[in-house]
N, C-alpha and C positions, 0 to 999 in steps of 0.2 A: 247396478251395472252388471250385465251378463258376463259370465266367466269367459264365454267364447269371444267377447269383445276385448277382454284383457289379454288373453293368451298370446295373440300375435306380437304384442309389444313388450311382454314380460321379460323375455331373454335380453332384449336390448336395454331395458331399464336396469335389470340386475347387473349387466356388464358395466353400465354407467356407474352404479354404486361401487362395484369392485375397483374400477379404475380410480374413482375419487378417493376411495378408502386408502389405497396405496399411495396416491399422490399426497394426501394430507398427512399420512404416517411417515412419509419419507423426510429426511432432514432437508430443511430449507430455511429461508429467512424467518418465517413465522414460527416454525417449530423451535428453532434455536433461540429466538427471542423469548418465547414462553418459558423454555427450560431455564435460560439464563436469568430471567426476571424472577421466576419462582425460587430459584436457588439464592439469588442475591438480595431480593427484596421481600420475600416471603409469599405465602400462598394467596392472600387477598390481591396483591399486586399481579401475580401470575394469572389469577382468575379474571381480573379486570382486563388484562392484556388479551387473554384467550377469548373473552366475550367480544372484544373489539374486532378480532380476527374473524370470528364467526359472523359478525355484522357485515364486515367487508365481503366475506364469501357469499352471504345472502344477496348483497347488492350486485355483485358480479354474476351470480347464478340467475337472478331475475332478468337482468339486462341481457345476458347472453341467450337465455332460453326464449325470451320474447323476440329478440332480434332474429335468431335463427328460424323461429316458427313463422315470423312474418316473411322472411326471404323464401322459405320453402313453400309458403302458401301461394306465392306469386311466381316463383321460378323453381319448379321441382328439380330441374336439371342442376341447380346450384348445389344439390346435396353431393354430387360427384366431387366437385371442387373442394367442398368443406371436408368430405371424408378423406380426400388425398392429403389436405393440409393437416387434419387432425391425426391421421395415421402416421405421417412423417414426424409429427411432433412427439407422438407416443414412442416411436422408435428412437428418437433423440433422448427421451427420458429413460428408455431401456439402456441406451449406451452410457449415460451418465450414472445410472445405478450400478452397472457392471464395472464401470471404472472406479466408483467409490468402493465397491466390494473388493476390488483388487489393491486399493490403496492401503498402505500400512498405518496411515495416520488415524488416530482416534478422533472421536467426535469433538469438534470445537464449539464450545458454548459461547454464544455472544449475549451480552447484556444490553437490552434495548434501552434501559433507563436506569439511572442511579439516583440515589438520594430519596428523600420523602416526598411522595406524591400521592394524591388521592386515587381511589379505585377508578373514578371517572376519567382522570387524566391518563391512567394506564389503558383504559378502554379506548379512549380517543387515539392513543398512540398505536394500539393494535389495529384499529379500523384504518388509519392512515397507512400503516405498514401493508395491510392486505390490499388496499386500493391502489397503492403506488408500485406494487410489484408487477412488472410487466409480464411475468410468467403466469400470473393469475388468470388473465383473460385467455391466454393460450391453453391453459389447462381446462378452463371451463368450456372452450369451444370443442376440445377434444372429448371431454366427458359428455357433454350434451349431445354431440354428434353420434355417439355410440348408440344412444337410445332413440333418436328421432328418425322418422321416415317421412317422405313427402306427404303421405296420407294420414299421419299421426294426428289424432285429436288434441285439443289444448290440454287435456288432463294428463297426457304422457309427459309433456314438458313440466307441468306442475308436480307430477309425481317424482320426476328426476330431481328437480330443485329441492322439494320438501325432504326427500330421503337423504340427499347429500348434505343438506344443512343440519339434519339431525345427527348424521355421522360426524360432521365438522364440530358440532357442539360437544358431543360425547368424547371425541378423541382429544380435542384441544383442552377441554376442561380436565380430562384425565391426565394430560401432561402437567397441567398446573398443579394438580393435587399430588401426583406421584413424584414429580421431579423437584419437589422442594427438599428432597433428601438426596445425598450423594450416592446412596445405595443403588437407586434405579439408574443413575447415570453409569455407574460401574457395570451393571447388568447389560445395559444397552451397548456399551462399548465392546463388551466381550462377544455379544451376539450380532454386532453390526454387520459383519461380512455376509453371514447367512441371510440376514434380513434383506440386505441390499440385493443379493443375488436373486432371491425370491421375487422382490419387487421388479427387478430388471426383466425377469422371465415373463411375468404377467404383462408388463408394458409391451414387451416384444410380441407376445401373442395377440394382445388387443390391437396393436398397431397394424400387424399383418392382416388381422381379421377385417379392420376397417378398410385397408387398401384393396383387399380382394372381394369385399362384399359388393354385390351388384343389386341388392334390394333397394 
């Protein structure tokens, strides 16, 4: 594939990666469940739950990318509506991140499962958690919309999904491995406000970019 064919789509793809990276790294049901399970039931359980979440992300990513690609192939003007929707959602995420940064409360860990269960059971719970979270599809629409254009070939959507799933696996498995100790929880709680403020800034920039982009 010639580099001149890649370069027009590369900035959007990288922006999609950045938005997804911050979305998956921000506190949410999946992250808190992985942290709580790793601390309460051990690393194998946390890894199982994390892999289930990654599987759910893969499912949502493929469904979203395929659906948006099909819509844009038929109705190029639909990208305007999709970008407005995605941009507003990113601004909403920015607001939530700034609000969390201003909150005096520390990170609250939720334990998704208790007792002795197999790794497969934890994986199934993680998959269900990812698939039943209504914010998942909204996040994916926003992320995929950042990198798609009406004339984008199929490989662009595939590159967005592939890269984001790799990020999802690396980050969620890192949570399971690292947060089986209380030391990492203490570090995150101390750095929480700065992290959330950074996340909010990026989401605000990405949201405004999507709302003002006319390409």
